C-alpha angles and dihedrals in degrees: 000000000000117000111259128209115229128200090292108028124278117331136171149108115328112246091021114051095001115053139154089251090057092046091052092048092048090053089051091047092052089050090054094049097039099033096152098048136082112241121218116207125198135164145192128241102274116131089240096052100084095055092044090049092053090051093050092049091050091051092050092048094047088049089060104251132119110258126195121199111217094178118207107001138135122268090249088051089058090046093052091049090052091048096047094045100036098246144112131255146220121199123197103208143110091210108212096001122110122271096264090065125068137174147203119220127179124214119203130228109314093018098283128137114276116258115233095257094053092043089055090052091052090048091051091048090049091056089055099039118120127241125239123187117235163232093128124207126253115253121209115252121242098230093187095071097072092045092050091049092052092047090053091053095044091052092058090073102009131244116304092008091132096047094129096055131092111207136180116210123203105194096183089230084278142115094308094057094106101019102054097050090047091049095053093043089055088049088056100244123146099250131205113181131200132176096019100126105091117194098176094262107051098068110131090353103153089322143080128045095330093051107031095155093101090051092050091053091049093051091050091048097048100035092233120172095235143355121220122199125191131188127235096285095028099234092126137053133205116183135205121208125224092271092054096256114147114237116198133196093283092057091049097044092053092052094044094045093052092045094048091045092053089052093047093245103108100078093230101285144064122215118218137160130245090265095068115112122262088237089065089057090053093047092053092049090053090051091046091238117145115237122214115195124203137178116274119287132074090245089066090049092050093048091053091049090051093047093054099031090238130162108219140036139138154139135275088244090070102264101139122177119204094187097192092054105037139019091227144017110297123189095195092050091049089049096053092045090051090051090050090051091050091049091052100039110024142258119351095231095057093042095051096042092051094045101061152342118242118225115227106272137167133187119205120192111205123188108250094240091054098045115112115186091193089062092053093049093047094048092047093051094048098044096044088055093044093052094036093230123173121221090261093056098063140029129202124190122183120181140145114251117252092211107035137037093255140100114233116219115190121186125184130174146154089252121069090198091056091052093047094049092045093054093043094051095044091050092049093047093050095041098243136120115268 
């Protein structure tokens, strides 16, 4: 079966879906599609990333393009290198997935997400790409890229601009493990760091943006002003306020949108996906900010921002795109901007609590082989009747993940009891834990 791109490139189990052969062929395919551009290649800290990176670089070189090895660096770091130097990018990372997965994602000219037409061209070229047996040679790392990326971030606020803040960073044992602590030290913050000792297998392991509980406990223990959690490739941010309450992308987008709007820098609208909470919709109405809703995926968000020349969009998962500052979602950028907002406006807990009220919402991830759509339809029919809910009082979204072999079931309603019973019954009917 032909390799298929998901919502964020190609992703899967190393040695099965993701192999050195595939990485070599993808490099060759990108060389065919972007023959006149330099390609910048970076990776996260998984044990499989170095060998996959060597294969990608070999494919690019054999395809006749100039390839630059950036080593371990965040996805936004690759994007910024491509933007600053007029090239394209390939990132070896499975983002928030466990270490035994990996992925290959292609960034277009200037470091932006590929549009669908160009992605199709890369996919077609991949199907025709030749094989070459390894081993593949080591390629020297361009050490300047990470330093340039950090300098660009520091200059947004200026050195020592966060000198009054105490922050805890959870680097997910991923690509931000060295970069994020160095960034916040240059910004002058008092920095406490956890999960910044990657060993190839501990990336995202009960830590980072998908498991911020450890960060929340550390913030409560130390009395820090804010906790900042990244994922494996640091393109998303989940925050923790000073009381240890987890604040997701919806919390952050509301605060950023209102702040930018008050300063005349938003452009009049915020772009979100269908996963954002109903409470966010209400908060934007109260602030007289137009809301544009897209399908899931940060590429869809970016395309909507481009179409309307807007400044901000994102996802509940913590992918936030500040379009005027970066060609892609950037967790470290979002983190420093959040700290700046806190410094100007006050504590995160009070800001978020005053800004909006979250509707009860649950997300259930069900392994594809266990998912039963008939169960979902039956439970929905019975519970809507039992609770006498109108269509406007609940929302159900069911979709296969573009990055994992699961089906995501999101239920949201005005009634917490309805949401709880819905999740419990769906989980029982599909044989999974609620």
